[in-house]
C-alpha positions in Angstrom: -39.0 36.8 -97.0 -38.3 34.5 -94.0 -36.9 31.0 -94.1 -39.2 28.0 -93.6 -39.0 26.8 -90.0 -37.7 23.4 -91.2 -34.9 25.0 -93.2 -33.9 27.2 -90.2 -34.0 24.1 -88.0 -31.7 22.1 -90.3 -29.2 24.9 -90.5 -29.2 25.5 -86.8 -28.7 21.8 -86.0 -26.1 21.3 -88.8 -23.9 23.9 -87.1 -24.6 22.5 -83.6 -23.5 19.0 -84.7 -20.3 20.1 -86.3 -19.4 22.2 -83.2 -20.3 19.2 -80.9 -18.0 16.9 -82.9 -15.1 19.4 -82.5 -15.9 20.0 -78.8 -16.0 16.2 -78.1 -12.6 15.9 -79.8 -11.2 18.7 -77.6 -12.6 17.0 -74.5 -10.9 13.8 -75.5 -7.7 15.7 -76.0 -7.9 17.3 -72.5 -8.7 14.1 -70.8 -6.0 12.1 -72.5 -3.4 14.7 -71.5 -4.6 15.1 -67.9 -5.0 11.3 -67.4 -1.3 10.9 -68.1 -0.6 12.5 -64.7 -1.2 10.2 -61.8 -4.1 11.4 -59.6 -3.1 12.6 -56.2 -6.7 12.4 -55.0 -7.9 8.8 -55.5 -11.3 9.5 -53.9 -12.4 11.5 -56.9 -13.9 10.1 -60.1 -11.3 9.1 -62.7 -10.7 11.4 -65.6 -12.5 9.3 -68.2 -15.7 9.2 -66.1 -15.3 13.0 -65.9 -15.1 13.1 -69.7 -18.3 11.2 -70.0 -20.0 13.7 -67.7 -18.6 16.6 -69.8 -20.1 15.1 -72.9 -23.5 14.6 -71.0 -23.6 10.9 -71.9 -22.3 9.2 -68.7 -25.7 7.6 -67.9 -26.0 6.1 -71.4 -22.4 4.8 -71.2 -22.8 3.0 -67.9 -26.1 1.5 -69.1 -24.3 -0.1 -72.0 -20.8 -0.7 -70.5 -18.9 -1.5 -67.4 -15.8 0.4 -66.3 -14.8 3.7 -67.9 -11.5 2.5 -69.4 -9.7 4.8 -71.8 -10.3 2.5 -74.7 -14.1 2.1 -74.0 -14.6 5.9 -73.4 -12.7 6.9 -76.5 -14.6 4.4 -78.7 -17.9 5.5 -77.2 -17.3 9.3 -77.6 -15.6 9.0 -80.9 -17.1 6.2 -83.0 -20.1 4.5 -81.2 -23.3 4.1 -83.1 -25.0 3.7 -79.7 -24.0 7.2 -78.6 -26.1 9.9 -80.4 -23.5 12.4 -79.6 -20.4 10.5 -80.7 -18.2 12.3 -83.2 -19.2 9.9 -86.0 -22.9 10.4 -85.3 -22.5 14.2 -85.0 -20.9 14.4 -88.4 -23.4 12.0 -89.9 -26.3 14.1 -88.6 -24.6 17.3 -89.7 -24.4 15.9 -93.2 -28.0 14.8 -93.1 -29.2 18.2 -92.1 -26.9 19.9 -94.7 -28.2 17.6 -97.4 -31.8 18.5 -96.5 -31.1 22.2 -97.1 -28.4 21.9 -99.7 -29.8 24.7 -101.8 -29.5 27.0 -98.7 -25.8 26.4 -98.5 -22.9 27.4 -100.8 -21.3 24.6 -102.8 -18.1 25.2 -100.7 -19.9 24.6 -97.4 -21.7 21.5 -98.7 -18.5 20.0 -100.1 -16.7 20.7 -96.8 -19.4 18.8 -94.8 -19.8 16.0 -97.3 -16.1 15.6 -97.8 -15.5 15.3 -94.0 -18.1 12.6 -93.8 -16.5 10.6 -96.6 -13.1 11.0 -95.1 -14.4 9.8 -91.7 -15.6 6.6 -93.3 -12.0 5.8 -94.3 -10.5 6.4 -90.9 -9.3 3.4 -88.8 -11.7 3.3 -85.8 -9.7 0.7 -84.0 -6.4 2.6 -83.5 -6.4 3.6 -79.8 -2.7 4.3 -79.6 -1.8 7.8 -78.4 -0.5 8.7 -81.8 -3.7 7.4 -83.5 -6.0 9.3 -81.1 -4.0 12.5 -81.5 -4.1 12.2 -85.3 -7.9 11.6 -85.2 -8.5 14.6 -82.9 -6.4 16.8 -85.1 -8.4 15.6 -88.1 -11.8 16.5 -86.4 -10.6 19.9 -85.5 -9.3 20.5 -89.0 -12.6 19.3 -90.5 -14.6 21.6 -88.2 -12.4 24.6 -89.1 -12.8 23.8 -92.8 -16.6 23.7 -92.6 -16.8 26.8 -90.4 -14.4 28.7 -92.6 -16.2 27.8 -95.8 -19.5 29.1 -94.3 -17.8 32.3 -93.0 -16.1 33.0 -96.4 -18.9 32.1 -98.8 -22.4 32.4 -97.2 -24.5 35.5 -97.8 -25.1 37.4 -94.6 -28.7 36.6 -94.3 -31.0 34.5 -92.1 -29.4 31.3 -93.5 -26.0 32.4 -92.2 -27.4 33.7 -88.9 -29.1 30.5 -88.0 -25.9 28.5 -88.5 -24.0 30.9 -86.3 -26.7 30.7 -83.6 -26.4 26.9 -83.6 -22.6 27.1 -83.3 -22.6 29.5 -80.4 -25.4 27.9 -78.4 -23.5 24.6 -78.6 -20.2 26.2 -77.8 -21.6 27.9 -74.8 -23.0 24.6 -73.5 -19.6 22.9 -73.9 -17.6 25.6 -72.2 -20.0 25.7 -69.3 -19.9 21.9 -69.0 -16.1 21.9 -69.0 -16.1 24.6 -66.3 -18.4 22.5 -64.2 -16.4 19.2 -64.5 -13.1 21.0 -64.1 -14.2 23.3 -61.3 -12.0 21.4 -58.7 -9.0 22.4 -60.8 -10.1 26.1 -60.9 -11.3 26.3 -57.3 -8.8 23.9 -55.6 -8.4 23.3 -51.9 -5.6 25.2 -50.4 -3.3 22.2 -50.1 -3.5 21.5 -53.8 -2.5 24.9 -55.2 0.7 25.6 -56.9 2.2 22.2 -57.6 3.4 20.8 -60.9 0.3 18.7 -61.2 -1.9 21.8 -61.0 0.2 23.6 -63.6 0.1 20.7 -66.0 -3.6 20.2 -65.7 -4.3 23.9 -66.1 -2.1 23.9 -69.2 -4.0 20.9 -70.7 -7.3 22.6 -70.0 -6.3 25.8 -71.8 -4.8 23.9 -74.7 -8.1 22.0 -75.1 -9.9 25.3 -75.9 -7.0 26.8 -77.8 -6.5 29.4 -75.1 -3.0 28.8 -73.8 -1.4 31.6 -75.8 -4.4 33.8 -75.3 -4.0 33.5 -71.6 -0.5 34.8 -71.6 -1.4 37.6 -74.0 -4.2 38.8 -71.7 -2.7 38.3 -68.3 1.1 38.3 -68.9 1.8 36.1 -65.8 2.0 32.5 -64.7 -1.1 30.4 -64.8 -3.6 31.1 -62.0 -7.0 29.3 -61.6 -9.0 32.5 -61.1 -7.5 34.0 -64.3 -8.3 30.9 -66.2 -11.9 31.0 -65.0 -12.1 34.7 -65.9 -10.8 34.0 -69.4 -13.3 31.2 -70.1 -16.3 33.1 -68.6 -16.1 36.8 -68.8 -13.5 37.8 -71.5 -15.4 38.6 -74.7 -12.2 38.6 -76.8 -11.8 34.9 -76.0 -13.8 33.1 -78.8 -14.8 30.2 -76.6 -15.7 32.2 -73.5 -19.3 32.3 -72.3 -19.4 36.1 -72.7 -18.1 35.8 -76.3 -20.7 33.2 -77.2 -23.5 35.2 -75.8 -22.3 38.5 -77.4 -22.5 36.7 -80.7 -25.8 35.0 -79.9 -27.4 38.3 -79.0 -26.0 40.0 -82.1 -27.3 37.3 -84.5 -30.7 37.2 -82.8 -31.0 41.0 -83.2 -30.1 40.6 -86.9 -32.9 38.0 -87.3 -35.3 40.2 -85.4 -34.5 43.2 -87.6 -34.9 41.1 -90.8 -38.2 39.6 -89.6 -39.6 42.8 -88.1 -40.3 41.5 -84.6 -38.6 40.7 -81.3 -39.4 37.8 -79.0 -38.5 35.8 -75.9 -35.2 34.6 -77.4 -33.9 38.1 -77.9 -34.9 39.2 -74.4 -33.3 36.1 -72.8 -30.0 36.5 -74.7 -29.8 40.2 -73.8 -30.5 39.3 -70.1 -27.7 36.7 -70.1 -25.0 38.9 -71.8 -25.9 41.8 -69.6 -25.4 39.6 -66.5 -22.1 38.4 -67.8 -20.9 41.9 -68.6 -21.7 43.0 -65.1 -20.2 40.0 -63.3 -16.9 39.8 -61.5 -15.0 36.5 -61.4 -14.3 36.9 -57.7 -18.0 36.9 -57.0 -18.6 33.8 -59.2 -15.8 31.9 -57.5 -17.1 32.9 -54.0 -20.6 31.8 -54.8 -19.4 28.5 -56.4 -18.0 27.9 -59.9 -19.8 24.5 -60.3 -23.1 26.0 -59.2 -22.6 28.9 -61.6 -21.9 26.5 -64.5 -24.9 24.4 -63.7 -27.2 27.4 -63.7 -25.7 28.7 -66.9 -26.2 25.3 -68.7 -29.9 25.4 -67.6 -30.2 29.0 -68.9 -28.6 28.1 -72.2 -31.0 25.2 -72.6 -33.9 27.6 -72.0 -32.5 29.9 -74.7 -32.3 26.9 -77.1 -35.9 26.1 -76.3 -36.9 29.7 -76.9 -35.2 29.8 -80.3 -36.9 26.5 -81.3 -40.3 27.8 -80.3 -39.9 31.2 -81.9 -38.2 30.2 -85.1 -37.8 26.4 -85.7 -41.2 24.9 -85.1 
């Protein structure tokens, strides 16, 4: 028996919104750390404008606000009701989707989502001090881990679970690709920029934002290098937030759904095509052809997959 399309859609988007909330918190963390270093290239956009681009809401922000000050951007990305992708709105929508399909979730998963929303309502949304922001970011990450962990530990491995994982990995792939796009100047720097303390600090902040600093040293066992960082975030399947890891999981879960439902479709074919391309790619070729261009193409491809999943299963 297959899920109703509406139930699958709610599970898919519940997971996407939880992941988006965590990813936005990670983006705020990276931006706050990097912005503490004075820019040596004043002709470039400031770090907080870059954060808005990474969250894909820069146009909405500038339509509503003036300058991209730290306080304005943090408020917009974290708490604003005017921003559909703010952390507050993401957790609100995740709870709404979960509530609509409460019987498809375990009690542990529902309580983790509902509890996070109730906790958020008690958080001081006006504390923009570094300590206050860091405390809030840590809480968002902890809440996401609690929700994700409850699903992994308690949900039956069936289409209900597979659709939540699809939502998580489609959203995660999008975020990693956007971060690669906006941070491509750090990873493909001009010759005169390479090797200074500013580069090292920014590379470290980027890796810590995706919980990959220790992983980098375990994999490469050498000092930070931009080509290795790009390799880790794109092609290394053992790295949970890499594009290759996301698509390996997406492909596996789509195959599980196809097996359970007895039919393949465009979503499965597109996912296999993408993971095959990533597995055959070399980071040197990607960097030569242009990291930003690669990331932009990947974002468009990931959006097409999301549309294919929607058409095939969620509508």
